[in-house]
MARBA-3410 file (N, C-alpha, C, O; in Angstrom, 1 decimal):
260
-9.2,26.3,47.0,-9.6,27.1,48.1,-9.7,26.2,49.4,-10.5,25.2,49.3 ~ -9.1,26.6,50.5,-9.2,25.9,51.7,-10.5,26.2,52.4,-11.0,27.3,52.3 ~ -11.0,25.3,53.2,-12.2,25.5,54.0,-12.0,26.6,55.0,-10.9,26.8,55.5 ~ -13.0,27.4,55.4,-12.9,28.4,56.4,-12.5,27.7,57.8,-12.9,26.6,58.0 ~ -11.9,28.5,58.6,-11.4,28.0,59.9,-12.0,28.7,61.1,-11.7,28.5,62.2
-12.9,29.7,60.8,-13.6,30.5,61.8,-14.9,31.0,61.3,-15.2,30.9,60.1 ~ -15.7,31.6,62.2,-17.0,32.2,61.8,-16.7,33.4,60.8,-17.4,33.5,59.8 ~ -15.7,34.2,61.1,-15.4,35.3,60.3,-15.1,34.9,58.9,-15.5,35.5,57.9 ~ -14.3,33.9,58.7,-13.9,33.4,57.4,-15.1,32.8,56.7,-15.2,32.9,55.5 ~ -16.0,32.1,57.4,-17.2,31.5,56.8,-18.1,32.6,56.3,-18.6,32.5,55.2
-18.3,33.7,57.1,-19.1,34.8,56.7,-18.5,35.5,55.4,-19.2,35.9,54.6 ~ -17.2,35.6,55.4,-16.5,36.2,54.2,-16.8,35.4,53.0,-17.0,35.9,51.9 ~ -16.7,34.1,53.2,-16.9,33.2,52.0,-18.3,33.3,51.5,-18.5,33.3,50.3 ~ -19.3,33.3,52.4,-20.7,33.4,52.0,-21.0,34.7,51.3,-21.7,34.8,50.4 ~ -20.3,35.8,51.8,-20.5,37.1,51.2,-19.9,37.1,49.8,-20.4,37.7,48.9
-18.8,36.4,49.6,-18.1,36.4,48.3,-18.9,35.6,47.2,-18.9,35.9,46.1 ~ -19.6,34.5,47.7,-20.3,33.7,46.7,-21.8,34.1,46.5,-22.5,33.6,45.7 ~ -22.2,35.2,47.3,-23.6,35.6,47.2,-24.0,36.0,45.8,-25.2,36.0,45.5 ~ -23.1,36.5,45.0,-23.4,36.9,43.6,-24.0,35.8,42.8,-24.9,36.1,42.0 ~ -23.7,34.5,43.2,-24.2,33.4,42.4,-25.5,32.9,42.8,-26.0,31.9,42.3
-26.1,33.6,43.8,-27.4,33.1,44.4,-28.5,32.8,43.3,-29.1,31.8,43.3 ~ -28.7,33.7,42.4,-29.7,33.6,41.3,-29.3,32.7,40.2,-30.1,32.3,39.3 ~ -28.0,32.2,40.2,-27.5,31.4,39.1,-27.6,29.9,39.4,-27.4,29.1,38.6 ~ -27.8,29.6,40.7,-27.7,28.2,41.2,-29.1,27.7,41.8,-29.5,28.3,42.7 ~ -29.7,26.7,41.2,-30.9,26.2,41.8,-30.7,25.7,43.2,-29.7,25.0,43.5
-31.6,26.0,44.1,-31.6,25.5,45.5,-30.3,26.0,46.2,-29.8,25.3,47.0 ~ -29.9,27.2,45.9,-28.7,27.7,46.5,-28.8,27.8,48.0,-27.9,27.3,48.7 ~ -29.9,28.3,48.5,-30.1,28.4,50.0,-30.0,27.1,50.7,-29.4,27.0,51.8 ~ -30.6,26.1,50.1,-30.5,24.8,50.8,-29.1,24.2,50.8,-28.7,23.5,51.7 ~ -28.4,24.5,49.7,-27.0,23.9,49.6,-26.1,24.6,50.7,-25.3,23.8,51.4
-26.2,25.9,50.9,-25.3,26.6,51.8,-25.8,26.7,53.2,-25.1,27.2,54.1 ~ -27.0,26.1,53.5,-27.6,26.3,54.9,-26.7,25.7,56.0,-26.6,26.3,57.0 ~ -25.9,24.6,55.7,-25.0,24.1,56.8,-23.9,25.1,57.1,-23.4,25.2,58.2 ~ -23.6,25.9,56.1,-22.5,26.9,56.4,-23.0,28.1,57.2,-22.3,28.6,58.1 ~ -24.3,28.4,57.1,-24.9,29.5,57.9,-25.0,29.1,59.3,-25.0,29.9,60.2
-25.2,27.8,59.6,-25.3,27.3,60.9,-24.1,27.6,61.8,-24.2,28.0,63.0 ~ -22.9,27.5,61.2,-21.7,27.8,62.0,-21.4,29.3,62.2,-20.5,29.6,62.9 ~ -22.2,30.1,61.6,-21.9,31.6,61.7,-22.8,32.2,62.8,-22.7,33.4,63.1 ~ -23.8,31.4,63.3,-24.7,32.0,64.3,-24.0,32.3,65.6,-23.1,31.5,66.0 ~ -24.4,33.4,66.2,-23.7,33.8,67.5,-23.9,32.7,68.6,-22.9,32.5,69.4
-25.0,32.1,68.6,-25.3,31.1,69.7,-24.5,29.8,69.5,-24.5,29.0,70.4 ~ -24.0,29.6,68.3,-23.3,28.3,68.0,-21.8,28.5,68.0,-21.3,29.5,67.6 ~ -21.1,27.5,68.6,-19.7,27.5,68.5,-19.3,27.1,67.1,-20.0,26.3,66.5 ~ -18.1,27.6,66.7,-17.7,27.2,65.3,-17.2,25.7,65.3,-16.3,25.3,66.1 ~ -17.9,25.0,64.5,-17.5,23.5,64.4,-17.7,23.2,62.9,-18.8,23.2,62.4
-16.6,22.8,62.3,-16.6,22.5,60.8,-16.7,21.0,60.7,-15.7,20.3,60.9 ~ -17.9,20.5,60.5,-18.1,19.0,60.4,-18.3,18.5,59.0,-18.1,19.3,58.0 ~ -18.7,17.3,58.8,-18.9,16.7,57.5,-20.0,17.4,56.7,-19.8,17.5,55.5 ~ -21.1,17.9,57.3,-22.1,18.6,56.6,-21.6,19.9,56.0,-21.9,20.3,54.9 ~ -20.8,20.6,56.8,-20.2,21.9,56.3,-19.2,21.6,55.1,-19.2,22.3,54.2
-18.4,20.6,55.3,-17.4,20.2,54.3,-18.1,19.8,53.0,-17.7,20.2,51.9 ~ -19.2,19.1,53.1,-20.0,18.7,51.9,-20.6,19.9,51.2,-20.6,20.0,50.0 ~ -21.2,20.8,52.0,-21.8,22.0,51.5,-20.7,22.9,50.8,-21.0,23.4,49.7 ~ -19.6,23.0,51.4,-18.5,23.8,50.9,-18.0,23.3,49.5,-17.9,24.0,48.6 ~ -17.9,22.0,49.5,-17.4,21.3,48.2,-18.5,21.4,47.1,-18.2,21.7,46.0
-19.8,21.2,47.5,-20.9,21.3,46.5,-21.1,22.6,46.0,-21.3,22.8,44.8 ~ -21.0,23.7,46.8,-21.3,25.0,46.3,-20.2,25.5,45.4,-20.4,26.2,44.4 ~ -18.9,25.1,45.6,-17.8,25.4,44.7,-18.0,24.7,43.4,-17.8,25.3,42.3 ~ -18.5,23.5,43.4,-18.8,22.8,42.2,-19.9,23.4,41.4,-19.9,23.5,40.2 ~ -21.0,23.8,42.1,-22.1,24.5,41.5,-21.7,25.8,40.8,-22.2,26.1,39.7
-20.9,26.5,41.5,-20.4,27.8,40.9,-19.6,27.6,39.6,-19.7,28.3,38.7 ~ -18.8,26.5,39.6,-18.0,26.2,38.5,-18.9,25.8,37.3,-18.5,26.0,36.1 ~ -20.1,25.4,37.5,-21.0,25.0,36.5,-22.3,25.8,36.5,-23.4,25.4,36.1 ~ -22.2,27.0,37.0,-23.3,27.9,37.2,-24.0,28.2,35.8,-23.3,28.3,34.8 ~ -25.3,28.4,35.8,-26.1,28.6,34.6,-26.0,30.1,34.3,-26.2,31.0,35.2
-25.7,30.4,33.0,-25.8,31.8,32.6,-27.2,32.3,32.4,-28.0,31.6,31.8 ~ -27.5,33.4,33.0,-28.9,33.9,32.9,-29.1,34.8,31.7,-28.2,35.6,31.3 ~ -30.2,34.5,31.0,-30.4,35.3,29.7,-31.1,36.6,30.0,-31.6,36.8,31.0 ~ -31.0,37.5,29.0,-31.6,38.8,29.1,-33.1,38.7,29.0,-33.6,37.7,28.4 ~ -33.9,39.6,29.6,-35.3,39.6,29.5,-35.8,39.9,28.1,-35.4,41.0,27.6
-36.6,39.1,27.5,-37.1,39.3,26.1,-38.5,39.6,26.2,-39.3,39.1,27.1 ~ -39.0,40.4,25.3,-40.4,40.7,25.2,-40.9,40.4,23.8,-40.2,40.2,22.9 ~ -42.2,40.3,23.7,-42.9,40.1,22.4,-43.9,39.0,22.5,-44.0,38.3,23.5 ~ -44.8,38.9,21.5,-45.9,38.0,21.6,-45.6,36.5,21.6,-46.3,35.7,22.0 ~ -44.4,36.2,21.1,-43.9,34.8,21.0,-43.2,34.3,22.2,-42.8,33.2,22.3
-42.9,35.2,23.2,-42.1,34.9,24.3,-43.0,34.2,25.4,-44.1,34.8,25.7 ~ -42.6,33.1,25.8,-43.4,32.3,26.9,-42.6,32.4,28.2,-41.4,32.0,28.3 ~ -43.2,33.0,29.2,-42.6,33.1,30.5,-43.1,32.0,31.4,-44.3,31.9,31.6 ~ -42.3,31.2,31.9,-42.7,30.0,32.8,-42.1,30.1,34.2,-40.8,30.2,34.3 ~ -42.9,30.1,35.2,-42.4,30.2,36.6,-42.6,28.8,37.2,-43.8,28.4,37.4
-41.5,28.1,37.5,-41.6,26.8,38.2,-41.5,27.1,39.7,-40.7,27.9,40.1 ~ -42.4,26.4,40.5,-42.3,26.6,41.9,-42.5,25.2,42.6,-43.2,24.3,42.1 ~ -41.8,25.0,43.7,-41.9,23.7,44.4,-41.5,23.9,45.8,-40.7,24.8,46.2 ~ -42.0,23.1,46.7,-41.7,23.0,48.1,-41.1,21.7,48.4,-41.7,20.7,48.2 ~ -39.9,21.7,49.0,-39.2,20.5,49.3,-39.2,20.3,50.8,-39.9,21.0,51.6
-38.4,19.3,51.3,-38.4,19.0,52.7,-37.7,20.1,53.5,-38.1,20.3,54.7 ~ -36.8,20.8,52.9,-36.0,21.8,53.6,-36.3,23.2,53.3,-35.7,24.1,53.9 ~ -37.1,23.5,52.2,-37.3,24.8,51.9,-38.0,25.0,50.5,-38.5,24.0,50.0 ~ -38.1,26.2,50.1,-38.9,26.5,48.8,-37.9,26.8,47.7,-36.8,27.3,47.9 ~ -38.3,26.5,46.5,-37.5,26.7,45.3,-38.4,27.2,44.2,-39.6,26.8,44.0
-37.9,28.2,43.4,-38.7,28.6,42.2,-37.7,29.1,41.2,-36.6,29.6,41.6 ~ -38.0,29.1,39.9,-37.2,29.6,38.9,-38.0,30.1,37.7,-39.1,29.7,37.5 ~ -37.5,31.1,37.0,-38.2,31.8,36.0,-37.5,31.6,34.7,-36.3,31.8,34.6 ~ -38.2,31.1,33.6,-37.6,30.8,32.3,-38.4,31.5,31.2,-39.6,31.8,31.4 ~ -37.7,31.8,30.1,-38.3,32.3,28.9,-38.0,31.4,27.8,-36.9,30.9,27.6
-39.0,31.2,26.9,-38.9,30.3,25.8,-39.6,30.9,24.6,-40.7,31.4,24.7 ~ -38.9,30.8,23.4,-39.5,31.3,22.2,-39.5,30.2,21.2,-38.7,29.2,21.4 ~ -40.3,30.3,20.1,-40.3,29.2,19.1,-38.9,28.9,18.6,-38.1,29.8,18.3 ~ -38.6,27.6,18.5,-37.3,27.2,18.0,-36.3,26.8,19.2,-35.3,26.2,18.9 ~ -36.6,27.2,20.4,-35.8,26.8,21.5,-36.4,25.5,22.2,-37.6,25.4,22.4
-35.5,24.6,22.6,-36.0,23.4,23.2,-36.1,23.5,24.7,-37.1,23.0,25.3 ~ -35.2,24.3,25.3,-35.2,24.4,26.8,-35.6,25.8,27.2,-36.1,26.0,28.3 ~ -35.3,26.8,26.4,-35.5,28.2,26.9,-34.3,28.7,27.7,-33.3,28.0,27.9 ~ -34.4,29.9,28.2,-33.3,30.5,28.9,-33.8,30.9,30.3,-34.9,31.4,30.5 ~ -33.0,30.6,31.3,-33.4,31.0,32.7,-33.1,32.4,32.9,-32.1,33.0,32.5
-34.0,33.1,33.7,-33.9,34.5,34.1,-33.4,34.5,35.6,-33.0,35.6,36.0 ~ -33.6,33.4,36.3,-33.1,33.5,37.7,-33.7,32.3,38.4,-34.7,31.7,38.1 ~ -32.9,31.9,39.5,-33.3,30.8,40.4,-33.3,31.4,41.8,-32.5,32.2,42.2 ~ -34.3,31.0,42.5,-34.5,31.5,43.9,-34.8,30.3,44.8,-35.3,29.3,44.4 ~ -34.4,30.5,46.1,-34.6,29.4,47.1,-34.4,30.0,48.4,-33.7,31.0,48.6
-35.1,29.4,49.4,-34.9,29.8,50.8,-35.4,28.7,51.7,-36.2,27.8,51.3 ~ -34.9,28.7,52.9,-35.3,27.7,53.9,-36.6,28.1,54.5,-37.0,29.3,54.4 ~ -37.3,27.2,55.2,-38.5,27.6,55.9,-38.2,28.4,57.1,-37.2,28.3,57.7 ~ -39.2,29.4,57.3,-39.0,30.3,58.4,-40.1,30.1,59.5,-41.2,30.0,59.2 ~ -39.6,30.0,60.7,-40.6,29.8,61.8,-41.5,28.7,61.6,-41.1,27.5,61.4
-42.8,29.0,61.7,-43.9,27.9,61.6,-44.1,27.4,60.2,-44.9,26.4,60.1 ~ -43.5,27.9,59.2,-43.7,27.5,57.8,-43.3,26.0,57.7,-43.9,25.3,56.9 ~ -42.4,25.5,58.5,-42.0,24.1,58.5,-43.2,23.2,58.9,-43.2,22.0,58.5 ~ -44.1,23.7,59.6,-45.3,22.9,60.0,-46.5,23.0,59.1,-47.5,22.4,59.3 ~ -46.3,23.8,58.0,-47.4,23.9,57.0,-47.7,22.6,56.4,-46.8,21.7,56.3
-48.9,22.4,55.9,-49.3,21.2,55.1,-48.5,21.3,53.8,-48.2,22.4,53.4 ~ -48.3,20.2,53.1,-47.7,20.2,51.8,-48.4,21.2,50.8,-47.8,21.8,50.0 ~ -49.7,21.2,50.9,-50.5,22.1,50.0,-50.1,23.5,50.3,-49.9,24.3,49.4 ~ -50.1,23.9,51.6,-49.7,25.3,52.0,-48.3,25.6,51.5,-48.1,26.8,51.1 ~ -47.4,24.7,51.7,-46.0,25.0,51.3,-46.0,25.2,49.8,-45.2,26.1,49.3
-46.7,24.5,49.0,-46.7,24.7,47.5,-47.3,26.0,47.2,-46.8,26.7,46.3 ~ -48.4,26.4,47.8,-49.0,27.7,47.6,-48.0,28.9,48.0,-47.9,29.9,47.3 ~ -47.3,28.7,49.1,-46.3,29.7,49.5,-45.2,29.8,48.5,-44.8,30.9,48.2 ~ -44.7,28.7,48.0,-43.7,28.7,46.9,-44.2,29.5,45.7,-43.4,30.3,45.1 ~ -45.4,29.2,45.3,-46.0,30.0,44.1,-46.1,31.4,44.4,-45.8,32.3,43.6
-46.5,31.8,45.7,-46.7,33.2,46.1,-45.4,33.9,46.0,-45.3,35.0,45.4 ~ -44.4,33.3,46.6,-43.1,34.0,46.6,-42.4,34.0,45.2,-41.7,35.0,44.9 ~ -42.6,33.0,44.5,-42.1,32.9,43.1,-42.8,34.0,42.3,-42.1,34.6,41.4 ~ -44.1,34.2,42.5,-44.8,35.3,41.7,-44.2,36.7,42.1,-44.0,37.5,41.2 ~ -43.9,36.9,43.3,-43.3,38.2,43.7,-41.9,38.4,43.0,-41.6,39.5,42.5
-41.1,37.3,43.0,-39.8,37.4,42.4,-39.9,37.6,40.9,-39.2,38.4,40.3 ~ -40.8,36.9,40.2,-41.0,37.0,38.8,-41.5,38.4,38.4,-41.1,39.0,37.4 ~ -42.3,39.0,39.2,-42.8,40.3,39.0,-41.7,41.4,38.9,-41.8,42.4,38.2 ~ -40.7,41.2,39.8,-39.6,42.1,39.8,-38.7,42.0,38.6,-38.0,43.0,38.2 ~ -38.8,40.9,37.9,-37.9,40.7,36.7,-38.7,41.0,35.4,-38.1,41.7,34.6
-39.9,40.6,35.3,-40.6,40.8,34.0,-41.8,41.7,34.1,-42.5,42.0,33.2 ~ -42.0,42.3,35.3,-43.2,43.2,35.5,-44.5,42.5,35.8,-44.5,41.2,35.9 ~ -45.5,43.2,36.1,-46.8,42.7,36.5,-47.8,42.6,35.3,-48.9,42.1,35.5 ~ -47.4,43.2,34.2,-48.4,43.2,33.0,-48.0,42.2,32.0,-48.5,42.2,30.9 ~ -47.1,41.2,32.3,-46.6,40.3,31.3,-47.3,38.9,31.6,-47.5,38.5,32.7
-47.7,38.2,30.5,-48.3,36.9,30.6,-47.3,36.0,31.3,-46.1,35.9,30.9 ~ -47.8,35.2,32.2,-46.9,34.3,33.0,-47.6,32.9,33.1,-48.8,32.8,33.5 ~ -46.8,31.9,32.8,-47.3,30.5,33.0,-46.8,30.0,34.3,-45.6,29.9,34.5 ~ -47.7,29.8,35.2,-47.3,29.3,36.5,-47.3,27.7,36.5,-48.3,27.1,36.2 ~ -46.1,27.1,36.8,-46.0,25.7,36.7,-45.6,25.1,38.1,-44.5,24.7,38.3
-46.6,25.1,39.0,-46.3,24.4,40.3,-46.5,22.9,40.2,-46.9,22.4,39.2 ~ -46.1,22.2,41.3,-46.4,20.8,41.3,-47.8,20.4,41.7,-48.3,19.3,41.5 ~ -48.5,21.4,42.2,-49.9,21.2,42.6,-50.7,22.3,42.0,-50.2,23.4,41.7 ~ -52.0,22.1,41.7,-52.9,23.2,41.1,-53.2,24.2,42.1,-54.2,24.1,42.9 ~ -52.5,25.4,42.1,-52.7,26.4,43.0,-53.9,27.3,42.8,-54.6,27.7,43.7
-54.1,27.7,41.5,-55.1,28.7,41.2,-56.5,28.3,41.6,-57.3,29.2,42.0 ~ -56.8,27.1,41.4,-58.2,26.6,41.7,-58.5,26.8,43.2,-59.6,27.2,43.5 ~ -57.5,26.6,44.0,-57.7,26.8,45.5,-57.8,28.3,45.8,-58.7,28.7,46.6 ~ -57.0,29.1,45.1,-57.0,30.5,45.4,-58.4,31.2,45.0,-58.9,32.0,45.8 ~ -59.0,30.8,43.9,-60.2,31.4,43.5,-61.4,30.9,44.3,-62.5,31.5,44.1
-61.2,29.9,45.1,-62.3,29.6,46.0,-62.6,30.7,47.0,-63.7,30.9,47.5 ~ -61.5,31.4,47.3,-61.6,32.5,48.3,-61.9,32.1,49.7,-62.3,33.0,50.5 ~ -61.7,30.9,50.0,-62.0,30.4,51.4,-60.8,29.8,52.0,-59.9,29.2,51.2 ~ -60.7,29.8,53.3,-59.5,29.2,54.0,-59.9,27.8,54.2,-60.9,27.5,54.8 ~ -59.0,26.8,53.8,-59.3,25.4,54.0,-59.5,25.0,55.5,-58.9,25.7,56.4
-60.2,24.0,55.8,-60.4,23.6,57.2,-59.2,22.9,57.7,-59.0,22.9,58.9 ~ -58.4,22.4,56.8,-57.1,21.7,57.2,-56.0,22.6,56.8,-55.5,22.5,55.7 ~ -55.5,23.4,57.8,-54.4,24.3,57.5,-53.7,24.6,58.8,-54.2,24.5,59.9 ~ -52.4,25.1,58.6,-51.6,25.6,59.7,-51.4,27.1,59.7,-51.2,27.7,60.7 ~ -51.3,27.6,58.4,-51.1,29.0,58.3,-52.3,29.8,58.8,-53.4,29.3,58.9
-52.1,31.0,59.3,-53.1,31.9,59.8,-54.1,32.3,58.7,-53.7,32.3,57.5 ~ -55.3,32.7,59.1,-56.2,33.3,58.1,-55.7,34.5,57.4,-55.9,34.7,56.3 ~ -54.9,35.3,58.2,-54.3,36.5,57.6,-53.3,36.1,56.5,-53.3,36.8,55.4 ~ -52.5,35.1,56.7,-51.6,34.7,55.7,-52.3,34.1,54.5,-51.9,34.5,53.4 ~ -53.3,33.4,54.7,-54.1,32.9,53.6,-54.7,34.0,52.7,-54.7,34.0,51.5
-55.2,35.0,53.4,-55.8,36.2,52.7,-54.7,36.9,51.9,-55.0,37.4,50.8 ~ -53.5,37.0,52.4,-52.4,37.6,51.7,-52.1,36.8,50.4,-51.9,37.4,49.4 ~ -52.0,35.5,50.6,-51.8,34.7,49.4,-52.9,34.9,48.3,-52.6,35.1,47.2 ~ -54.1,34.8,48.8,-55.2,34.9,47.9,-55.3,36.2,47.2,-55.5,36.3,45.9 ~ -55.0,37.3,47.9,-55.1,38.6,47.3,-54.1,38.8,46.2,-54.4,39.3,45.1
-52.8,38.4,46.4,-51.8,38.6,45.4,-52.0,37.7,44.2,-51.9,38.1,43.1 ~ -52.2,36.4,44.5,-52.3,35.5,43.4,-53.5,35.7,42.5,-53.4,35.7,41.3 ~ -54.7,35.9,43.1,-55.9,36.1,42.3,-55.9,37.5,41.6,-56.5,37.7,40.6 ~ -55.1,38.4,42.2,-55.0,39.7,41.5,-54.4,39.6,40.1,-54.8,40.3,39.2 ~ -53.4,38.8,40.0,-52.7,38.6,38.8,-53.2,37.5,37.9,-52.9,37.4,36.7
-53.9,36.5,38.5,-54.2,35.3,37.8,-55.4,35.5,36.9,-56.4,36.2,37.2 ~ -55.3,34.8,35.7,-56.4,34.8,34.8,-56.5,33.3,34.3,-55.5,32.8,33.8 ~ -57.6,32.7,34.5,-57.8,31.3,34.1,-58.5,31.2,32.8,-59.6,31.8,32.6 ~ -57.9,30.5,31.8,-58.6,30.2,30.6,-58.7,31.3,29.6,-59.4,31.2,28.6 ~ -58.0,32.4,29.7,-58.0,33.5,28.8,-56.5,33.9,28.4,-56.0,34.8,29.0
-55.9,33.2,27.5,-54.5,33.5,27.1,-54.3,34.8,26.5,-53.1,35.2,26.4 ~ -55.3,35.5,26.1,-55.1,36.8,25.5,-55.1,38.0,26.5,-54.8,39.1,26.1 ~ -55.3,37.7,27.7,-55.4,38.7,28.7,-54.2,38.6,29.6,-53.9,37.5,30.2 ~ -53.4,39.7,29.9,-52.3,39.6,30.7,-52.6,39.1,32.1,-53.6,39.5,32.7 ~ -51.8,38.2,32.6,-52.0,37.7,34.0,-51.2,36.4,34.1,-50.2,36.2,33.5
-51.8,35.5,34.9,-51.2,34.2,35.1,-52.0,33.1,34.5,-53.3,33.1,34.8 ~ -51.5,32.2,33.8,-52.1,31.0,33.4,-51.4,29.8,34.0,-50.1,29.8,34.1 ~ -52.1,28.9,34.5,-51.5,27.8,35.2,-51.4,26.5,34.4,-52.4,26.1,33.8 ~ -50.2,25.9,34.4,-50.0,24.6,33.9,-49.4,23.7,35.0,-48.5,24.1,35.6 ~ -49.9,22.5,35.1,-49.5,21.6,36.2,-48.4,20.7,35.6,-48.7,20.0,34.6
-47.3,20.7,36.2,-46.2,19.8,35.6,-45.3,19.4,36.8,-45.4,19.9,37.9 ~ -44.5,18.4,36.5,-43.6,17.9,37.5,-42.4,18.9,37.6,-41.9,19.5,36.6 ~ -42.0,19.2,38.9,-40.8,20.1,39.1,-39.6,19.5,38.3,-39.3,18.3,38.5 ~ -39.0,20.3,37.5,-37.9,19.7,36.6,-36.6,19.6,37.4,-35.7,20.3,37.2 ~ -36.5,18.5,38.2,-35.3,18.3,39.0,-34.2,17.8,38.1,-34.5,17.2,37.0
-33.0,18.0,38.5,-31.9,17.5,37.7,-31.5,18.5,36.6,-31.5,19.7,36.9 ~ -31.1,17.9,35.5,-30.6,18.8,34.4,-31.6,19.4,33.5,-31.4,20.4,32.9 ~ -32.8,18.8,33.4,-33.8,19.2,32.5,-34.8,20.2,33.2,-35.6,19.7,34.0 ~ -34.7,21.5,32.9,-35.6,22.4,33.5,-36.7,22.9,32.6,-37.7,23.4,33.1 ~ -36.6,22.7,31.3,-37.6,23.2,30.4,-38.8,22.2,30.3,-38.7,21.1,30.6
-39.9,22.7,29.8,-41.1,21.9,29.6,-40.9,21.0,28.4,-40.5,21.5,27.3 ~ -41.2,19.8,28.5,-41.1,18.9,27.4,-42.4,19.0,26.6,-43.4,19.5,27.1 ~ -42.5,18.5,25.4,-43.7,18.6,24.6,-44.8,17.8,25.3,-46.0,18.3,25.3 ~ -44.5,16.7,25.8,-45.5,15.8,26.5,-46.1,16.5,27.7,-47.3,16.5,27.9 ~ -45.2,17.2,28.4,-45.7,17.9,29.6,-46.6,19.1,29.2,-47.6,19.3,29.9
-46.3,19.8,28.2,-47.2,20.9,27.7,-48.5,20.4,27.2,-49.5,21.0,27.4 ~ -48.5,19.2,26.6,-49.7,18.6,26.1,-50.6,18.0,27.2,-51.8,18.3,27.2 ~ -50.0,17.3,28.2,-50.8,16.7,29.2,-51.2,17.6,30.4,-52.3,17.7,30.8 ~ -50.2,18.4,30.9,-50.4,19.4,31.9,-51.1,18.7,33.1,-52.1,19.2,33.7 ~ -50.6,17.6,33.6,-51.1,16.9,34.7,-49.9,16.5,35.7,-48.8,16.5,35.2
-50.2,16.1,36.9,-49.2,15.7,37.8,-49.3,14.2,37.9,-50.3,13.5,37.6 ~ -48.2,13.6,38.4,-48.2,12.2,38.7,-48.5,12.0,40.1,-47.7,12.2,41.0 ~ -49.7,11.6,40.4,-50.2,11.5,41.8,-51.3,10.4,41.8,-51.9,10.1,40.8 ~ -51.5,9.9,43.0,-52.6,8.9,43.2,-53.6,9.4,44.2,-53.3,10.3,45.1 ~ -54.8,8.9,44.1,-55.9,9.3,45.0,-55.6,8.8,46.4,-55.0,7.7,46.5
-55.9,9.6,47.4,-55.6,9.2,48.8,-56.8,9.5,49.7,-57.7,10.2,49.3 ~ -56.7,9.0,50.9,-57.8,9.3,51.9,-57.8,10.8,52.2,-56.9,11.5,51.9 ~ -58.9,11.3,52.8,-59.0,12.7,53.2,-57.8,13.0,54.1,-57.3,12.2,54.9 ~ -57.3,14.3,54.1,-56.2,14.7,54.8,-56.4,14.4,56.3,-55.4,14.0,57.0 ~ -57.5,14.8,56.8,-57.8,14.6,58.3,-57.8,13.2,58.7,-57.7,12.9,59.9
-57.9,12.2,57.8,-57.9,10.8,58.2,-56.5,10.2,58.1,-56.4,9.0,58.5 ~ -55.6,10.9,57.7,-54.2,10.3,57.5,-53.5,10.3,58.9,-53.8,11.2,59.7 ~ -52.7,9.3,59.2,-51.9,9.4,60.4,-50.9,10.6,60.4,-50.6,11.1,59.3 ~ -50.5,11.0,61.6,-49.7,12.1,61.7,-48.4,12.0,60.9,-47.8,12.9,60.3 ~ -47.8,10.7,60.9,-46.6,10.5,60.2,-46.7,10.6,58.7,-45.7,10.8,58.0
-47.9,10.5,58.2,-48.1,10.6,56.7,-48.6,12.0,56.2,-48.5,12.3,55.0 ~ -49.0,12.8,57.2,-49.5,14.1,56.7,-48.4,15.0,56.1,-48.7,15.8,55.2 ~ -47.2,14.8,56.6,-46.1,15.7,56.0,-45.8,15.3,54.6,-45.1,16.0,53.9 ~ -46.2,14.1,54.1,-46.0,13.7,52.8,-47.2,13.8,51.9,-47.1,13.6,50.7 ~ -48.4,14.1,52.5,-49.6,14.1,51.7,-49.6,15.3,50.8,-49.2,16.4,51.2
-50.0,15.1,49.5,-50.0,16.2,48.6,-51.3,16.9,48.4,-51.4,18.0,47.9 ~ -52.4,16.3,48.7,-53.7,16.8,48.5,-54.5,16.7,49.8,-54.3,15.8,50.7 ~ -55.5,17.6,50.0,-56.2,17.7,51.3,-57.4,16.8,51.4,-57.8,16.5,52.5 ~ -58.0,16.4,50.3,-59.2,15.6,50.4,-59.2,14.4,49.5,-60.2,13.7,49.4 ~ -58.2,14.1,48.7,-58.1,12.9,47.9,-59.2,12.9,46.8,-59.6,11.8,46.4
-59.6,14.1,46.3,-60.7,14.1,45.3,-60.2,14.1,43.9,-60.6,14.8,43.0 ~ -59.2,13.2,43.6,-58.7,13.1,42.2,-59.6,12.2,41.4,-60.1,11.1,41.8 ~ -60.0,12.7,40.2,-60.8,11.9,39.3,-60.0,11.8,38.0,-59.5,12.8,37.5 ~ -60.0,10.6,37.4,-59.3,10.4,36.2,-60.4,10.5,35.1,-61.3,9.8,35.0 ~ -60.1,11.5,34.2,-61.0,11.8,33.1,-60.2,11.7,31.8,-59.4,12.6,31.4
-60.4,10.6,31.1,-59.5,10.3,30.0,-58.1,10.2,30.4,-57.8,9.3,31.2 ~ -57.2,11.0,29.8,-55.8,10.9,30.2,-55.5,12.0,31.2,-54.3,12.2,31.6 ~ -56.5,12.8,31.7,-56.2,13.9,32.6,-56.7,13.5,34.0,-57.6,12.7,34.2 ~ -56.1,14.2,35.0,-56.5,14.1,36.3,-57.2,15.4,36.8,-56.7,16.5,36.5 ~ -58.3,15.3,37.4,-59.1,16.5,37.9,-59.0,16.5,39.4,-59.2,15.5,40.1
-58.7,17.7,39.9,-58.5,17.9,41.4,-59.5,18.9,42.0,-60.0,19.8,41.3 ~ -59.8,18.7,43.2,-60.7,19.6,43.9,-60.1,19.8,45.3,-59.9,18.8,46.0 ~ -59.9,21.0,45.8,-59.3,21.2,47.1,-60.4,21.2,48.2,-61.6,21.5,47.9 ~ -60.0,20.8,49.3,-60.9,20.8,50.5,-61.1,22.2,51.0,-60.1,23.0,51.0 ~ -62.2,22.5,51.5,-62.5,23.8,52.1,-63.1,23.6,53.5,-63.4,24.6,54.2
END
């Protein structure tokens, strides 16, 4: 397939491959250079970024992941991975039953940051990813199904504080929206009650998307204690993962506390 030579051809190509959106991790980030040349305010210019995106998305489609049917039952484990990257949000929903090593994916979602979202703190971006991932998962498996939330940061503890952190960029209204939805479905420490249980794990980048046995046992992140967020230089704030550096090592586990 030859590369598009106009905005119209690029739009047609994006429309044709849209079917594969849920089959390809980080789909939106991959094709974002192609959307740039379709904007009315931009002249059509097919550069190296567009060519790379065009080649990559074709390769991803050729190796697209087959999505499994939704399964129900007491032995089915639903795991929602969520993560915030430099260019946007990603989340995926997986089901796993005894005897399966990786489980089956039910869908992959991703999108670029919108408006002021790019200015959010890393903590806010991770919570936003979990919030939108929860909405997507609810459309697939419903709202009465047990869900394991696997973000890169401990989201539920912050949500149940019910307070807006002092170090934030999102509006108070946005925070209230996040808190309302996540805490409505979340249940901490009661696996027999439908809702969300949180496990903290590393985002499964690359080929391995399922939880390993070690990750299920440890349920911790790989991170180091840092100064309070407000004391960091501006250049480091975009990379800071926690707001107050209150990591405590307890045995083999890390304990975190969010700033308020």
